[in-house]
VEXKE-39243 format. One record per residue: residue number from 1; x, y, z of N, C-alpha, C, CB in turn. Coordinates in steps of 0.001 Angstrom, whole numbers, plus 500000, padded with zeros to 6 digits. Glycine has a CB too. Example, Ala and Ser with C-alpha at 12.3 -4.5 7.8 and 13.67 -1.06 7.14 Angstrom:
<atoms>
{1, {513190, 494310, 507800}, {512300, 495500, 507800}, {513200, 496700, 507800}, {511308, 495527, 509046}}
{2, {512850, 497750, 507080}, {513670, 498940, 507140}, {512900, 500030, 507870}, {514084, 499402, 505725}}
</atoms>
This chain:
<atoms>
{1, {480483, 933439, 682375}, {480062, 934171, 683172}, {478298, 935033, 683329}, {481110, 934900, 682999}}
{2, {477514, 934688, 683770}, {475856, 935042, 683322}, {475978, 936387, 683387}, {474484, 934484, 684357}}
{3, {475144, 937028, 682778}, {475076, 938686, 682336}, {475051, 938871, 683649}, {473734, 939468, 681358}}
{4, {473760, 938392, 684911}, {473655, 939634, 686177}, {475021, 939227, 686885}, {472043, 939507, 687476}}
{5, {476056, 938082, 686822}, {477063, 938110, 687618}, {477834, 939298, 686725}, {477783, 936602, 687870}}
{6, {477885, 939534, 686351}, {479037, 940386, 685297}, {478477, 941775, 685690}, {478946, 940039, 683276}}
{7, {477581, 941727, 685505}, {476937, 943085, 685843}, {477230, 943197, 687614}, {475033, 943072, 685351}}
{8, {476900, 942778, 688246}, {477280, 942766, 689875}, {478619, 942986, 689959}, {476982, 941386, 690697}}
{9, {479497, 942271, 689504}, {480782, 942462, 689226}, {481323, 943558, 688748}, {481095, 941707, 688565}}
{10, {480818, 944607, 687578}, {481176, 945876, 687279}, {480570, 947077, 688481}, {480609, 946092, 685761}}
{11, {479707, 946642, 688964}, {479021, 947272, 690123}, {480388, 947449, 690528}, {477864, 946450, 691133}}
{12, {480509, 946198, 691329}, {481555, 946072, 692857}, {482892, 947045, 692223}, {482247, 943898, 693377}}
{13, {483205, 946630, 691228}, {484770, 947342, 690339}, {484131, 948890, 690308}, {485215, 946551, 688176}}
{14, {482778, 949307, 689719}, {482546, 950311, 689604}, {482995, 951103, 691568}, {480969, 950218, 688847}}
{15, {481863, 950898, 692367}, {482175, 951213, 693300}, {483640, 951112, 694411}, {481302, 950851, 693517}}
{16, {484663, 950263, 693995}, {485977, 950304, 694632}, {486470, 951154, 694074}, {486786, 949257, 694656}}
{17, {486185, 951250, 692622}, {486805, 952796, 691710}, {486538, 953818, 692672}, {485890, 953328, 690062}}
{18, {485433, 953796, 692760}, {485015, 955683, 693615}, {485463, 955812, 694991}, {483087, 956126, 693881}}
{19, {485779, 954814, 695477}, {485818, 955094, 696862}, {487413, 955124, 696722}, {485026, 953948, 697983}}
{20, {488330, 954289, 696429}, {489607, 955062, 695997}, {490002, 956185, 695516}, {490053, 954636, 695353}}
{21, {488946, 956520, 694870}, {489406, 958005, 693943}, {488954, 958669, 695643}, {488082, 958702, 691926}}
{22, {487776, 958898, 696511}, {487665, 959351, 697177}, {488617, 959673, 698247}, {486931, 958995, 697248}}
{23, {489509, 958031, 698544}, {490539, 958073, 699631}, {491685, 958615, 699601}, {490848, 957060, 699967}}
{24, {491743, 958520, 697657}, {493229, 959183, 697212}, {493080, 960886, 697378}, {493649, 958743, 695336}}
{25, {491720, 961568, 697267}, {491777, 962756, 697137}, {492163, 963351, 698310}, {490744, 963179, 696676}}
{26, {491993, 962733, 699687}, {491807, 962813, 700717}, {493385, 962908, 700870}, {490897, 961843, 701303}}
{27, {493835, 961743, 700765}, {495219, 961607, 701157}, {495848, 962625, 700645}, {495858, 960422, 700785}}
{28, {496200, 962999, 699397}, {496640, 963802, 698216}, {496460, 965501, 698764}, {495561, 963356, 696729}}
{29, {495130, 965817, 699097}, {494839, 967196, 699570}, {495291, 967342, 700884}, {493414, 967552, 699515}}
{30, {495535, 966573, 701520}, {495895, 966400, 702959}, {494837, 967420, 703964}, {497629, 966849, 703126}}
{31, {493480, 966374, 703391}, {492464, 966653, 703978}, {492075, 966736, 705938}, {491807, 965739, 703239}}
{32, {493342, 965292, 705954}, {493367, 965271, 707611}, {494016, 965993, 707973}, {493733, 964248, 708339}}
{33, {494758, 967004, 707605}, {495254, 968216, 708189}, {493706, 969211, 709075}, {496086, 969150, 706660}}
{34, {492631, 969184, 708186}, {491508, 970053, 708821}, {491155, 969168, 709921}, {490176, 970434, 707830}}
{35, {491022, 967961, 709743}, {490809, 967623, 711152}, {491017, 967115, 712123}, {490349, 967416, 711323}}
{36, {491800, 968356, 712691}, {492720, 968466, 713941}, {492065, 969299, 715026}, {494133, 969136, 713575}}
{37, {492565, 969081, 716005}, {492030, 970270, 716900}, {492806, 971599, 716753}, {492100, 969867, 718439}}
{38, {493978, 971941, 716599}, {494681, 972842, 716214}, {493899, 973834, 715189}, {495819, 972223, 715734}}
{39, {493401, 972504, 714051}, {492760, 973890, 712972}, {491666, 974693, 713873}, {491756, 973219, 711289}}
{40, {490911, 973480, 714411}, {489618, 973760, 714656}, {490015, 974444, 715949}, {488554, 972517, 714676}}
{41, {490789, 975229, 716439}, {491163, 976562, 717575}, {491261, 977545, 716709}, {492647, 976535, 718550}}
{42, {492246, 977543, 715828}, {492739, 978874, 714483}, {491878, 979229, 714072}, {493526, 978645, 713171}}
{43, {490501, 978152, 713919}, {489415, 978518, 712664}, {488480, 978868, 713402}, {488891, 977386, 711575}}
{44, {488225, 978745, 714809}, {486974, 979231, 715764}, {486099, 979821, 714876}, {487316, 980322, 716968}}
{45, {486791, 981510, 715349}, {485941, 982619, 714950}, {485675, 982809, 713468}, {486514, 983818, 715447}}
{46, {486123, 981995, 712583}, {485737, 981818, 711150}, {484902, 981154, 710950}, {486503, 981426, 710381}}
{47, {484685, 980066, 711996}, {483748, 978744, 711431}, {482226, 979175, 712143}, {484447, 976871, 712133}}
{48, {482426, 979965, 713090}, {481329, 980340, 713793}, {480800, 981469, 713372}, {481547, 980427, 715025}}
{49, {481258, 982354, 712694}, {480565, 983422, 711743}, {480011, 982896, 710236}, {481701, 984615, 711461}}
{50, {480715, 981758, 709981}, {480129, 981295, 709026}, {478872, 980409, 709192}, {481015, 980753, 708430}}
{51, {478792, 980018, 710122}, {477665, 978850, 710603}, {476499, 979918, 711219}, {478374, 977533, 712039}}
{52, {477000, 981130, 711562}, {475847, 982062, 711672}, {474950, 982499, 710557}, {476310, 983161, 712145}}
{53, {475716, 982784, 709908}, {475065, 982762, 708720}, {474268, 982432, 707527}, {475339, 982829, 708576}}
{54, {474889, 980972, 707461}, {474398, 979862, 706967}, {474251, 978458, 707536}, {474971, 979786, 706074}}
{55, {473389, 978829, 708451}, {473003, 977697, 709443}, {472822, 975626, 709090}, {471452, 978358, 709850}}
{56, {471736, 976328, 707999}, {471835, 974975, 707125}, {472581, 974578, 706040}, {470836, 974737, 706649}}
{57, {473419, 975386, 705358}, {474272, 974909, 705014}, {475534, 974274, 705153}, {474240, 975304, 704709}}
{58, {475922, 975020, 706245}, {476782, 974331, 707484}, {476965, 973208, 707822}, {476496, 974584, 708496}}
{59, {475698, 972807, 708350}, {475205, 971709, 709110}, {475192, 970240, 708179}, {473686, 972152, 709631}}
{60, {474448, 970429, 706492}, {474483, 969865, 705863}, {476417, 969345, 705667}, {473583, 970531, 704988}}
{61, {476800, 970211, 705372}, {478151, 969981, 704851}, {479364, 969433, 705997}, {478582, 971418, 704204}}
{62, {478931, 969609, 706762}, {479622, 969150, 707941}, {479058, 967628, 708064}, {479308, 970150, 709308}}
{63, {477491, 967354, 707668}, {477093, 966308, 707830}, {477731, 965234, 706954}, {475886, 966438, 707757}}
{64, {477751, 965898, 705332}, {478559, 964829, 704460}, {480000, 964777, 704588}, {478345, 965044, 703022}}
{65, {480969, 965485, 705241}, {482064, 965020, 705597}, {481941, 964413, 706593}, {482896, 965744, 705682}}
{66, {481128, 964527, 707767}, {481522, 963465, 708698}, {481360, 961728, 708238}, {480607, 963783, 709975}}
{67, {479653, 961694, 707524}, {479204, 960846, 706747}, {480641, 959727, 705938}, {478279, 961831, 705740}}
{68, {481151, 961131, 705052}, {481767, 960547, 704068}, {483343, 959657, 704604}, {481958, 961794, 703004}}
{69, {483882, 960341, 706032}, {484989, 960353, 706929}, {484813, 958817, 707144}, {484910, 961421, 708312}}
{70, {483507, 958652, 707987}, {483280, 957729, 708897}, {482704, 956432, 707962}, {482273, 958336, 710056}}
{71, {482396, 956792, 706979}, {482178, 955464, 705580}, {483188, 954848, 705157}, {481682, 955919, 704154}}
{72, {484480, 955718, 705086}, {485260, 955107, 704525}, {486713, 954760, 705660}, {485435, 955938, 703232}}
{73, {486296, 955003, 706781}, {486907, 954542, 707764}, {488303, 955243, 707953}, {486952, 953168, 707595}}
{74, {488143, 956825, 707647}, {489350, 957678, 707954}, {489370, 957844, 708970}, {489549, 958784, 707473}}
{75, {490591, 958588, 709509}, {491017, 959163, 710460}, {490695, 960162, 711018}, {491800, 959267, 710342}}
{76, {489523, 960969, 712166}, {489057, 962154, 712123}, {487936, 962368, 712863}, {488882, 962483, 710981}}
{77, {487154, 960948, 712776}, {485542, 960946, 713601}, {485670, 961162, 714936}, {484662, 959514, 713550}}
{78, {486554, 961308, 715644}, {486070, 962164, 717133}, {486818, 963588, 717379}, {486506, 961162, 718621}}
{79, {488211, 964044, 716638}, {487970, 965269, 716063}, {486554, 965798, 715210}, {489031, 965324, 715262}}
{80, {486072, 965591, 714750}, {484577, 965729, 713802}, {483751, 966196, 715103}, {483813, 963964, 712901}}
{81, {483393, 964760, 716301}, {482473, 965019, 717099}, {482767, 965965, 718265}, {482055, 963892, 717475}}
{82, {484404, 966923, 718255}, {484540, 967744, 719293}, {484469, 968921, 718485}, {485755, 967553, 720191}}
{83, {484211, 969224, 717430}, {484407, 969936, 716575}, {482897, 970316, 716596}, {485137, 969385, 715408}}
{84, {481924, 969341, 716326}, {480345, 969458, 716514}, {479758, 970049, 717456}, {479766, 968402, 716614}}
{85, {480547, 969798, 718729}, {479871, 970357, 719878}, {480738, 971954, 720134}, {480005, 969130, 721304}}
{86, {481881, 972277, 719277}, {482394, 973712, 719441}, {481660, 974228, 718556}, {483873, 974053, 719245}}
{87, {481401, 973965, 717194}, {480284, 975035, 716282}, {478826, 975059, 716481}, {480301, 974727, 714763}}
{88, {478263, 973696, 717074}, {476733, 974172, 716750}, {476060, 973591, 718447}, {475867, 973116, 714943}}
{89, {477043, 973755, 719687}, {476890, 973587, 720980}, {475971, 971989, 721129}, {476111, 975034, 721581}}
{90, {475564, 971923, 722615}, {474918, 970405, 722602}, {473969, 970035, 722550}, {475021, 969756, 723323}}
{91, {472881, 970704, 722249}, {471804, 970289, 721893}, {471885, 969514, 720110}, {470879, 971608, 722148}}
{92, {471949, 970834, 719339}, {471982, 970990, 717736}, {473266, 969887, 717899}, {472321, 972876, 716875}}
{93, {474338, 969705, 718374}, {475602, 968883, 718073}, {475240, 967582, 718305}, {476855, 969226, 718909}}
{94, {474733, 967237, 719119}, {474329, 965878, 719669}, {473469, 965207, 718518}, {473439, 966017, 721126}}
{95, {472535, 965935, 718166}, {471453, 965439, 716936}, {472250, 965338, 715831}, {470160, 966478, 716541}}
{96, {473227, 966364, 715284}, {473939, 965903, 713908}, {474660, 965063, 714378}, {474753, 966868, 713029}}
{97, {475500, 964994, 715322}, {476951, 964205, 715096}, {476159, 962668, 715399}, {478546, 964741, 716467}}
{98, {474847, 962184, 716042}, {474492, 961473, 716290}, {473809, 960667, 714927}, {473978, 961887, 717282}}
{99, {473333, 961620, 714307}, {472908, 961056, 712769}, {473924, 960748, 711652}, {472027, 962090, 712089}}
{100, {474819, 961694, 711878}, {476076, 961571, 710873}, {477092, 960369, 711335}, {476977, 963084, 710860}}
{101, {477350, 960378, 712760}, {478146, 958986, 712766}, {477265, 957901, 712536}, {478885, 958678, 714111}}
{102, {475956, 957817, 712638}, {475268, 956473, 712411}, {474992, 956028, 711433}, {474320, 956307, 712849}}
{103, {474805, 957106, 709895}, {474577, 956627, 709036}, {476300, 956375, 708253}, {473423, 957458, 708455}}
{104, {477173, 957115, 708873}, {478522, 956776, 708125}, {478599, 955154, 708427}, {480013, 957732, 708797}}
{105, {478457, 955095, 710013}, {478980, 953620, 710128}, {478004, 952352, 709683}, {479338, 953396, 711659}}
{106, {476825, 952872, 709445}, {475852, 952047, 708709}, {476789, 951740, 707276}, {474235, 952959, 708442}}
{107, {476999, 952907, 706559}, {477966, 952803, 705209}, {478803, 952103, 705034}, {478603, 953684, 704881}}
{108, {479772, 952148, 706127}, {480976, 951512, 706281}, {480709, 949777, 706679}, {481796, 952392, 707470}}
{109, {479649, 949512, 707038}, {479051, 948405, 707559}, {479058, 947543, 706318}, {477644, 948673, 708221}}
{110, {478147, 948834, 705388}, {477534, 948117, 703941}, {478622, 947642, 702814}, {476526, 949287, 703104}}
{111, {479618, 949078, 703298}, {480965, 948348, 702057}, {481928, 947343, 702583}, {482161, 949586, 701448}}
{112, {481465, 946974, 703788}, {482098, 945576, 704282}, {481725, 944253, 703693}, {481798, 945387, 705673}}
{113, {480394, 944368, 704270}, {479750, 943242, 704062}, {479776, 943275, 702266}, {478188, 943263, 704910}}
{114, {479978, 944122, 701682}, {479196, 943765, 699859}, {480552, 944101, 698837}, {477450, 945286, 699247}}
{115, {481437, 944474, 699575}, {483246, 944775, 698864}, {484187, 944066, 699898}, {483876, 946808, 698814}}
{116, {484513, 943995, 700406}, {485836, 943712, 701789}, {485554, 942926, 702415}, {486209, 944686, 702890}}
{117, {484605, 941870, 702152}, {484551, 940911, 703236}, {485515, 940010, 703371}, {483505, 940240, 703210}}
{118, {486324, 939242, 702135}, {487438, 938633, 702301}, {488519, 939249, 702831}, {487734, 938194, 701324}}
{119, {488562, 940541, 702730}, {489990, 941431, 703435}, {489705, 941605, 704433}, {490509, 942790, 703004}}
{120, {488395, 941883, 705326}, {487992, 941751, 706762}, {488200, 940220, 707606}, {486434, 942132, 706745}}
{121, {487779, 939370, 706778}, {488239, 938100, 707408}, {489547, 937780, 707781}, {487952, 937170, 706682}}
{122, {490341, 938124, 706731}, {491739, 938108, 706718}, {492216, 939172, 707801}, {492279, 938410, 705254}}
{123, {491709, 940041, 707987}, {492888, 940850, 708533}, {492013, 940985, 710300}, {493240, 942727, 707382}}
{124, {491172, 940264, 710581}, {490888, 940898, 711937}, {489999, 939333, 712253}, {489853, 942755, 711949}}
{125, {490648, 938149, 711886}, {489961, 936643, 711940}, {489550, 937126, 713956}, {491578, 934733, 711435}}
{126, {490430, 937102, 714515}, {490333, 937058, 716246}, {489338, 938058, 716532}, {491833, 937478, 717156}}
{127, {489223, 939575, 716003}, {487947, 939822, 716331}, {486322, 939444, 715936}, {488086, 940772, 716216}}
{128, {486752, 938575, 714900}, {485664, 938091, 713765}, {485068, 937126, 715222}, {486417, 937019, 711887}}
{129, {486009, 936398, 715568}, {485579, 935118, 715991}, {484870, 935353, 717430}, {486850, 934077, 716040}}
{130, {485724, 936907, 718339}, {484824, 937016, 719605}, {483374, 937552, 719189}, {485519, 938077, 720737}}
{131, {483368, 938365, 717990}, {482040, 939299, 717727}, {481652, 937844, 717276}, {481964, 940906, 716485}}
{132, {481184, 936909, 716827}, {480225, 935858, 716370}, {480186, 934916, 717872}, {480872, 934920, 714794}}
{133, {481017, 935037, 718534}, {480315, 934434, 719927}, {479480, 935098, 720599}, {481143, 934135, 720918}}
{134, {479614, 936564, 721026}, {478950, 937530, 721355}, {477752, 937542, 720776}, {479549, 938526, 721185}}
{135, {478049, 937654, 719233}, {476307, 937843, 718632}, {475498, 936522, 718977}, {476180, 938031, 716674}}
{136, {476187, 935159, 718932}, {475300, 933910, 719275}, {474701, 933967, 721023}, {476405, 932385, 718990}}
{137, {475420, 934959, 721319}, {475316, 934511, 723360}, {474281, 935859, 723580}, {477477, 934745, 724753}}
{138, {474136, 936941, 722670}, {473333, 938306, 723439}, {472839, 939021, 721898}, {474690, 939638, 724652}}
{139, {473359, 938374, 720959}, {471851, 939015, 719773}, {472578, 940062, 719251}, {470073, 939774, 720573}}
{140, {472052, 940889, 719093}, {471713, 942804, 718737}, {472613, 943486, 719834}, {469669, 943493, 719080}}
{141, {472314, 942745, 721468}, {472360, 943620, 722916}, {474111, 943337, 722222}, {471556, 942775, 725014}}
{142, {475070, 942597, 721877}, {476407, 942784, 722007}, {476662, 943549, 721304}, {477163, 941910, 721894}}
{143, {476325, 944227, 720149}, {476629, 945110, 719527}, {476627, 946614, 720394}, {475813, 944950, 718438}}
{144, {475227, 946709, 721096}, {474939, 947443, 721993}, {475928, 947967, 723438}, {473896, 946816, 722232}}
{145, {476277, 946959, 723408}, {477511, 947068, 724319}, {479103, 947390, 723492}, {477574, 945516, 725152}}
{146, {479005, 946836, 722673}, {480184, 947493, 721838}, {480485, 949022, 721415}, {480108, 946896, 720657}}
{147, {478890, 949365, 721369}, {478826, 950832, 721142}, {478660, 951912, 722556}, {477528, 951007, 720148}}
{148, {478503, 951123, 723428}, {478768, 951958, 724580}, {480133, 951965, 725454}, {477760, 951648, 725424}}
{149, {480767, 950646, 725117}, {482082, 950580, 725852}, {482859, 950132, 724708}, {482173, 949575, 727201}}
{150, {483749, 950952, 724417}, {484578, 950685, 723232}, {485498, 949792, 723035}, {485137, 951557, 722954}}
{151, {485328, 948414, 723248}, {486321, 947205, 723327}, {487232, 947432, 722086}, {485528, 945637, 723268}}
{152, {486391, 947628, 720970}, {487421, 947891, 720002}, {487284, 949289, 719065}, {487434, 946644, 719100}}
{153, {487947, 949821, 718828}, {487689, 951128, 717980}, {486473, 950823, 716883}, {489187, 951599, 717119}}
{154, {485864, 952502, 716719}, {484687, 952680, 716209}, {484880, 952023, 714955}, {484240, 954054, 716166}}
{155, {485427, 952245, 713858}, {485964, 951738, 712606}, {485844, 950357, 712204}, {487223, 951982, 712581}}
{156, {486701, 949857, 713476}, {486756, 948170, 713563}, {485365, 947397, 713733}, {487667, 947707, 714913}}
{157, {484673, 948292, 714395}, {483405, 947839, 714962}, {482396, 948055, 713589}, {482938, 948813, 716453}}
{158, {482411, 948421, 712789}, {481695, 948824, 711626}, {482085, 947786, 710955}, {481937, 950159, 710987}}
{159, {483693, 947556, 710309}, {484108, 946611, 709389}, {483828, 945143, 709897}, {485562, 946841, 709099}}
{160, {483852, 944995, 711137}, {483640, 943610, 711346}, {482121, 943184, 711656}, {484539, 943200, 712470}}
{161, {481163, 944039, 712454}, {479860, 943927, 712052}, {479297, 943098, 710954}, {479546, 945014, 711825}}
{162, {480012, 944181, 709678}, {479815, 943771, 708275}, {479926, 942434, 708254}, {480731, 944354, 707309}}
{163, {480288, 941231, 708388}, {480586, 940053, 708113}, {479854, 939289, 708838}, {481771, 939805, 708199}}
{164, {479116, 939695, 709378}, {478023, 939190, 710291}, {476618, 938863, 709232}, {477676, 940502, 711588}}
{165, {475578, 938313, 710097}, {473971, 938648, 709295}, {473422, 939259, 709998}, {472932, 937593, 708925}}
{166, {473762, 940025, 711103}, {473028, 941167, 711501}, {471812, 942079, 710461}, {474173, 942050, 711869}}
{167, {471319, 942251, 710059}, {470642, 943308, 708815}, {471252, 944791, 709352}, {468522, 943337, 708780}}
{168, {471041, 945213, 708285}, {472182, 946515, 708255}, {470942, 947549, 708749}, {473109, 947002, 706343}}
{169, {469265, 947716, 708379}, {468606, 948053, 709451}, {468792, 948112, 711143}, {467836, 947447, 709204}}
{170, {468903, 946891, 711396}, {469327, 946887, 713000}, {469928, 947077, 713667}, {469421, 946384, 713501}}
{171, {471565, 947036, 712938}, {472484, 947827, 712812}, {472469, 949456, 713398}, {472626, 947708, 711544}}
{172, {471647, 950311, 712322}, {471583, 951255, 712560}, {471187, 951476, 713531}, {471257, 951691, 711961}}
{173, {469766, 951045, 713661}, {469081, 951604, 715179}, {469957, 951159, 716637}, {467350, 950806, 715362}}
{174, {470610, 949787, 716451}, {471388, 949582, 717763}, {472298, 950494, 717691}, {472027, 948244, 718025}}
{175, {473135, 950919, 716989}, {474159, 951972, 716614}, {473575, 953247, 716688}, {474733, 951797, 715243}}
{176, {472340, 953567, 716695}, {471924, 955239, 717036}, {472032, 955496, 718586}, {470170, 955652, 716560}}
{177, {471028, 954269, 719221}, {471283, 954243, 720675}, {472166, 954116, 721094}, {470849, 953611, 721279}}
{178, {473136, 953074, 721018}, {474369, 952651, 721677}, {475258, 954105, 721894}, {475201, 951439, 720670}}
{179, {474992, 954377, 720349}, {476665, 955704, 720903}, {476168, 957216, 720768}, {478475, 955670, 719432}}
{180, {474655, 957065, 721435}, {474178, 958266, 722060}, {475409, 958753, 723045}, {472730, 957962, 722880}}
{181, {474730, 958168, 724269}, {475218, 958197, 725643}, {476892, 958951, 725292}, {475199, 956366, 726427}}
{182, {477511, 958186, 724353}, {479254, 958414, 724015}, {479027, 959756, 723343}, {480190, 957090, 722793}}
{183, {478052, 959991, 722563}, {478211, 961095, 721281}, {477971, 962280, 722513}, {476753, 961017, 719623}}
{184, {477135, 962412, 723256}, {476618, 963464, 724162}, {477797, 963679, 724872}, {475364, 963109, 725081}}
{185, {478494, 962889, 725357}, {479517, 963548, 726201}, {481061, 963692, 725301}, {479680, 962548, 727674}}
{186, {480782, 963636, 724221}, {482252, 964182, 723353}, {481682, 965865, 722947}, {482672, 962946, 721457}}
{187, {480283, 965663, 722457}, {479564, 966824, 721984}, {480039, 967910, 723322}, {477693, 966466, 721768}}
{188, {479500, 967185, 724348}, {479606, 968758, 725519}, {481110, 968581, 725930}, {478355, 968747, 727352}}
{189, {482340, 967793, 725455}, {483420, 968420, 725950}, {484221, 969178, 724533}, {484338, 967244, 726814}}
{190, {483266, 969368, 723340}, {483775, 970174, 722504}, {483334, 971044, 722496}, {483883, 969945, 721568}}
{191, {482206, 971563, 723351}, {482043, 972808, 723308}, {482318, 973489, 724424}, {480975, 973047, 722944}}
{192, {483109, 972872, 725816}, {483630, 973212, 726826}, {485164, 973778, 725982}, {483597, 971941, 727988}}
{193, {485795, 972911, 725093}, {487328, 973183, 724521}, {487260, 974873, 723609}, {487816, 971588, 723168}}
{194, {486053, 974845, 723196}, {485615, 975420, 722258}, {485430, 977399, 723006}, {484134, 974384, 721765}}
{195, {485581, 977179, 724232}, {485730, 978151, 725334}, {487151, 978552, 725487}, {485218, 977586, 726647}}
{196, {488149, 978064, 725650}, {489445, 977863, 725902}, {489759, 979064, 724908}, {490071, 976302, 725639}}
{197, {490611, 980399, 726137}, {490975, 981189, 724921}, {492139, 981670, 725922}, {489750, 982413, 724123}}
{198, {492093, 981082, 727190}, {493270, 981493, 727682}, {494076, 980136, 728725}, {492865, 982946, 728521}}
{199, {494738, 980175, 729922}, {495164, 979208, 730365}, {494224, 978980, 731341}, {496406, 979266, 730676}}
{200, {493654, 980046, 731544}, {492688, 980030, 732681}, {491605, 979116, 732368}, {492116, 981409, 732991}}
{201, {491178, 979192, 731175}, {490099, 978355, 730511}, {490134, 977105, 730443}, {489915, 978612, 729368}}
{202, {491441, 976846, 731021}, {492246, 975443, 731069}, {491568, 974570, 732229}, {493993, 975681, 731432}}
{203, {491199, 975519, 733594}, {490450, 974922, 734478}, {488975, 975430, 734761}, {491182, 974945, 735561}}
{204, {488594, 975611, 733707}, {487405, 976093, 733928}, {486465, 974935, 734290}, {486987, 976865, 732792}}
{205, {485192, 975043, 735202}, {484359, 974057, 735801}, {484002, 973231, 734664}, {483138, 974619, 736560}}
{206, {483365, 974055, 733988}, {482657, 973076, 732697}, {483732, 972165, 732033}, {481980, 974094, 731335}}
{207, {484705, 972791, 731840}, {485989, 971497, 731037}, {486632, 970394, 732017}, {487627, 972394, 730393}}
{208, {486603, 971083, 732981}, {486928, 969862, 733687}, {486161, 968968, 734143}, {487484, 970053, 734557}}
{209, {484991, 969175, 734217}, {483720, 968046, 734546}, {483699, 967165, 733161}, {481930, 968910, 734844}}
{210, {484011, 968070, 731696}, {483750, 967153, 730521}, {484700, 966252, 730440}, {483662, 967782, 729254}}
{211, {486066, 966853, 730951}, {487229, 965413, 730805}, {486789, 964763, 731779}, {488999, 965569, 731005}}
{212, {486405, 965101, 733258}, {486308, 963438, 733912}, {485100, 962883, 733610}, {486403, 963271, 735587}}
{213, {484338, 963670, 732976}, {483169, 962482, 732120}, {483648, 961407, 731028}, {482027, 963370, 731160}}
{214, {484494, 961878, 730238}, {485220, 961568, 729227}, {485703, 960062, 729824}, {486368, 962743, 728880}}
{215, {486454, 960537, 731289}, {487149, 959230, 731617}, {486837, 958380, 732573}, {488278, 959395, 731869}}
{216, {485276, 958892, 733537}, {484640, 958053, 734254}, {483436, 957310, 732901}, {483957, 958982, 735706}}
{217, {483352, 957706, 731578}, {481974, 957332, 731116}, {482132, 955609, 730648}, {481469, 958470, 729688}}
{218, {483458, 955198, 730442}, {483322, 953903, 729978}, {483323, 952964, 730998}, {484268, 953595, 729088}}
{219, {484100, 953632, 732483}, {484295, 952536, 733624}, {482606, 952868, 733921}, {485730, 952892, 735152}}
{220, {481884, 953684, 733735}, {480000, 953746, 734529}, {479616, 952349, 733810}, {478517, 955504, 733823}}
{221, {479414, 952919, 732756}, {479004, 952368, 731366}, {479245, 950505, 732015}, {480358, 953103, 729702}}
{222, {480606, 950309, 732364}, {480746, 948814, 732444}, {480211, 948340, 733615}, {482113, 948341, 732361}}
{223, {480514, 949269, 734458}, {479309, 948501, 735918}, {478462, 948456, 735145}, {478699, 949354, 737513}}
{224, {477500, 949376, 735179}, {476041, 949157, 734844}, {475923, 947972, 733948}, {475393, 950412, 734146}}
{225, {476446, 947691, 732978}, {475833, 946736, 732232}, {476413, 945131, 732762}, {476165, 947125, 730625}}
{226, {477143, 945268, 733617}, {477771, 944276, 734628}, {476525, 944013, 735400}, {479093, 944872, 735601}}
{227, {476238, 944843, 735838}, {475044, 944322, 736902}, {473602, 944072, 736006}, {474718, 945679, 738254}}
{228, {473566, 944802, 735115}, {472245, 944172, 734198}, {472616, 942486, 733879}, {472079, 945169, 732416}}
{229, {473229, 942692, 733238}, {473744, 941207, 733080}, {473671, 940048, 734145}, {475106, 941302, 732825}}
{230, {473889, 940220, 735466}, {474011, 939539, 736668}, {472157, 939864, 736994}, {475440, 940298, 737886}}
{231, {471681, 941093, 736985}, {470157, 940685, 737566}, {469672, 940110, 736116}, {469012, 942216, 738285}}
{232, {469800, 939849, 734573}, {469068, 939180, 733485}, {469511, 937755, 733303}, {469244, 939930, 732184}}
{233, {471027, 937596, 733909}, {471073, 936108, 733581}, {472392, 936008, 732161}, {469174, 935529, 733022}}
{234, {472214, 937226, 731766}, {473115, 937149, 730547}, {474364, 937074, 730765}, {473014, 938148, 729720}}
{235, {475136, 936553, 730056}, {476547, 936274, 730773}, {477483, 937788, 730467}, {477425, 934654, 729949}}
{236, {478458, 937301, 731533}, {479228, 938294, 732123}, {480225, 938724, 731154}, {479834, 937848, 733367}}
</atoms>
């Protein structure tokens, strides 16, 4: 094997080792227990006090954890998004979550492309065929629709797009735009959930409206995309 090939192989082995260690640490120390709604509710006051005294550090730590969870395709991204709304509020939370989720998704796509290509192709052959067909017909707009309407789980889109030829830069900005409306809805829901201190809070107008938005958002987006495709002649 040429020297360059050996060096490339060693780099891959090193990255796989580091990723395996990170996943093992996550599982061994049960970090997933901290990415639950129950933990968020029980720790709300402590987290809010910590954020009030160390805003930049808390945001940086939150983004690091969110990016790591997303890049490794670990469970917890949805709860992290709700936590962002509960802790940072709507405006700051939307910005922080938007960049964290997109950076993490792009890293997951990178890992899939350069390390897990064979595994992904063997694990999701039907999804890859569907995505390739969509990419041929619509290009980057197909990824945009996948981000707006979660036909596939968030983590699966990241992995499957890794075996396509889409440049990572395109994957990043399309994901950033496509996920923004959904991020806004989820962050707003997290902001409202954090205000529940009693049974009366469950029926608050803000929370009810947030839950309605969570339910209606995919349906509304689907109809808007169908209308757009009919107007532009794109495949429906």
